[in-house]
N, C-alpha and C positions, 0 to 999 in steps of 0.2 A: 335665153334672156330671162331674168328673174321676174316673176309677177310683181306688180306694184307693191303689194302688201308684204312680200317676203324679203325685200332688199334690206341689207344691213350695212353697218359701217363701224369701223374701228379707226380712230384717229386721235392724236394728241399733238399739240403745238405749244411752244414756249412763247411767252409774251415778248414782243419786240422791245429792244433796249437801246434804240438809236438815240433817243433824246432824254437826258436826265430829268428835265422838268416833267416830261410826259410820263416817265417811269414812276416818278414820285406821286403824281396826281391821279393818273388814270386808274391804277389798281385800287385806290381808295374809292373812286367813283364806282368801279365795277363791284367792289365788295359791298358797298351800300345798296346799289341797285339790284345786284344779283348775289344775294347772300347764299350760303350753302343750303339753307332751308328752302329758299325760293328756287334754286337750281334743282333740288330734289323734286319739288312740286312740279316745276316746269317739265322736267324729264319724264315724270310719271304721266303727266297730261299729254305730252307730245308723242310719247311711245304709243299710248292708247289711240291717240288721234290718227297717227299714221296707219294703225291697224284698221280703224273704221273707214278711213279713206279708201283703203284697199278693198273693203267690203262694198263700199259705194260703187266702185268700179264694176263689181260683179252683180249689181242689183238686177233682179229678174225683169224689171221694166226697162232696163238700159243703164248705161254708164251715167251715174249721177254727176260726176265731175264734168262730163261733156254737157249734160243738161244745164249745169250751173253756169256754163260759159267757157270752160277751159278748152284749150286746144291740146291735142295729144300728139306726141312725137315718140314713135317706137324707136328704140335704139337697135344697133346691129344685132342680128341673130347670133346665137352660139357664143355669147359673151356674158360675163357676170355683171349685167347692167340692169338698171331699172327704167321702166317707161317714164317719160317726162311729161308733165302736164303744166301748161302755162295759161295764166289768166291776166289779161290786160284790163286794168280798171280805167274808168273814164279820164280823159284829159281835163285838167283844170287850168284856166289861164292864171298867170301870176299878175295880180293887180298892180304891182309896182314895176313891172318889167316894161321898159321902153321899146324892147325888140319883139314884143309879142310872144315871149317865151311861154311854154306850157309845161306843167308838171303832171306826171301820172304815176301810177303804182303798177308794179308787176308782181304777181305771185307765181312762183314755180314750185311744183311738188314732185318729189320722188318718194319711193318707198323708204328711203333712208333719211329724209328730212325735208326742210322747207327753205326757200329763198324768198325774201321780201325786199322790195326796193322802191325808192323814188327814182324817177328818171326825168331829167330836164331836157326839153327839146327846144333848141334855138335854130330857126331856119332849117337846115338839113343836118344838123349835128345833134347827137343825143349823148348825154352824160348820165351814167348810172352811179348810184350810191346805195349799196344794199348790204343785207346781213344774211348769213346762212345759219340755220339751226339744225344740228344733228339730232335725230330723234332720241338717241341714247344719252346725250351729253348736255344738252340745253346750255350751250355756250355760244353766244353770238360771235360769228366770225365775219370779218370784213370782206366784201366782194365789190370790186370797182368796175366790173363789166358784167353784162348779162351772161350767166354761165350756160354753156352749151353741153357740159359733160353729163354723163348718165351713170357714172360709177362713183361710189363713195370714196374710193381711193384717190380720185381726182381732187377731193377737198382737202387732202392731207397737208397741203402747203399754205392753206388759208390762215391768216393771223387773227388773233382775237381783236374784235372791233374796239377801237378807241371811243367811238361814238355810239351810244345805245338808244338814242331818241326814237329810232324806228321801231324798236322792240315792242313797246306798248301798242302801237298801231297794228303790228303784225298779230299780236295776241287778240286784239279786238276783231280783226278780220276773221280769225279762226272762230271766235265766239259767234260772229254773225253768220258764218257758214253753218255752224251747228244749229243755230236758231232756225235757219231755213230748212234744214233736214227734219227737225222736230215738227215744224209747221206742216211740212209736206207729207211726212210719213208717220209721225207720232213717236213717242218714246219706245213703244213696243218694237219698232223696227230697229232702233239702236240696241235694244236688249238682245234681239236676234243676232245683230252684228257681233256682240260680245259673248255669245253663247260658247264659243270655242276659244275665247281669250283666257289663257291660263295664268295670267299675272294679276297683280293687284288691280282692282277695277274701280273706276269712278262712275257713279250712277249717271245715266244719260241726262237726267234732268238737272244734274249738278255741274255738267261739263262747261256749258256756256258761262254760268256765274263764276266758276272757278277761273276760267280764262280772263274774264273781266276783272275779277278781284286781283289777280296777279298783275295785270296791266296797270291797274290803279296804284298798287303798292310800288311797282317799279317807277312809275311816273312821279309819285309823291316823293320817293327817295331822291330822284334826280332834282326835283324842285328844291328840296331841303338842302341838298349839297350845293346847288348854285347860289342859294341865298347866304350860305355860311362861308362861301369861298371869296 
């Protein structure tokens, strides 16, 4: 089994072309919200982020993901898989729901990327609507159920997400996690995490602001698009 910080992924998918109206409008929205420059920045940030998450797992005082509240699921031995970490964020009641429905967020991490979702609970039924981000690609892919897989190859069939409104919230969650780490251990700890990182580096004190800035830009692009359409 691959350590969390060593898992990698290679995947590419074509955009679905089932509906002409969607094909005409969705790529425009994607291009505005996730321009090539933003994808490069996002990929740079997420690749480094997955690395430091891997270092957090190995912290001398204990696994920081577990301390933060994640649950760990080890995948089968002797396979090219990544350990899976899942965080369930608090349930929030829907004020307009007559059935007492609740929404919550789920964050799931692997060494090769991140899953972020809303899930809606009505009585004993749960509906998921989520996105997956590959650490090397930074393309939001649609996930309609809570993924249980542990290998990057299992993501190969995921289609590009038509709806990207979850993406800014996912990036803000990452920023919040980094703020927690810095408050808990200081920037010097993150500097040590990156001591063996041999790729382009983002300074630890700039990571959270960079995630927030990217989230704001994507959200602003979505707002402008909706107003002009």
